[in-house]
Phi, psi and omega in degrees: 000007181296324179296322179294320179297320179295317178297316181295317179295322177296321179296317181296333181278352181284161175288165181298326178295313181294323178298316179295320179295314179300316179300317179296319181294317179299315179295323178298315179296317179298321179299316180287330175294317177295325178295320178294317179296322178298321179291315183295323182261011175056045177261133183282121176090168180249122184306314183294313180295322182295318188262348185235354174277165183255132178243150185280058184226112182300319181295319179293326179296327177295326179276333180231065184297335181294340184293341179292344176247316188295335179299333182287357179244012176246150179221150187276343182189176185298312183290332176298308181288325181299312181295314181299316183287328176295313179296318180296322182296310184287313182283330177295317179291326174294320178302318182289346175287341183238340179233172179260177185296322180297320179292321177301313181296323179296313177302313185297308184292315180292331175294318177297315180296314180299316178297320178296319180293317178298320179299311181295314181297320181297316182285347178259338186237346177268120185304325183290347183246347188295334182268358184266145174270137185210159178214133184248125173219157176121147182272006189303319182297316177293320179297318180294327176298319178291315182297308182291328179298311181286327177294327178287333181280320180229066187299333184263006174289134185253141171251140182261126179245136180296138180072353180245314182109201182277134177229130180289148179301327178303315182289324177297315181297314180297318180297318180295318179294316180298318178300319179295320181295312185287339181271356181303314180287342186282344183139157182054047181301319181299319180296316181292324177294322177295321177302316181294324176296317177294321179298316179298318179298315180299318179295313181294322179297317180293321177298324180293314177296323182297337178274005177085016180256142182263094184295326182298313180296322178296318181296318178294326181295339177292335186244337183245112180269142177289132179283137178283137179278148177301152183301321181297317180294319179298320181297316180294316180296322180296319180295315179296324181295317178298318180297318180296318179297319180297315179296323181295317179296320180296316180296316181297323180296317178295319179298316181296322179297319180291320178297317179298321179297317179294319180295323177297319179297321179295317183294330182272316188244348181100159185295328185292342181279353180288146174283166178299323180295319180292321178296315179298319181295317179295322179295316180294322180294326179290338181275347182286000000 
């Protein structure tokens, strides 16, 4: 099993973007293996697709709540997963230049959830879709959340394309959203609606971060409550805190007295009369 341990350790050393891509590829291969086994043993349907894809049925979602996330790790074909993973690789790594791994995962997962919800609501409440049979798979909603998220953060950042030149992320994001809107009547309406759900989530998330609020910590706070410290510990910390504050005030007072002394010397004799030590001290104090 040493080979498995080596593979696993190699996987752990990858970036979060590469880990997600590897996970999608492994699940894709497993899906086709199950499809082959279903054919050979004359079993109707594919176990993975049946239990982990998303269907536009509220009642079914209550019985299979995990499908609102797991559908985002399934793909319908080779070119489907190839395109999604290529976009995720390039835009995901660009995303990590400005955000951290936790934020990337939050965008991706919430984008998948948002796309799934838009898909279900559309097929239940839009008259043009209510009579259609549909099944949703693909990481596109999560990928679009990452793409639109980073494009909203650095809209004037340019990517260089061969034979085309530099194109700003703003224009790429707008083009992708417009393409999804105009392609809804042409086929795969559920998929394009899910893309729009992910895009909306990515845009709103970046706007939220742009206002200086930490959405990730808020989201975690919904599920993880801070543990209360024992009274005895609080008392000790409080005492130490008061002592620290007192010492801090005392230190600041001494620093201010020295600064005032140096400033008085400057006003009386000029800056050139200061020693090197006094100049350095004044410079460091000005940087605080």
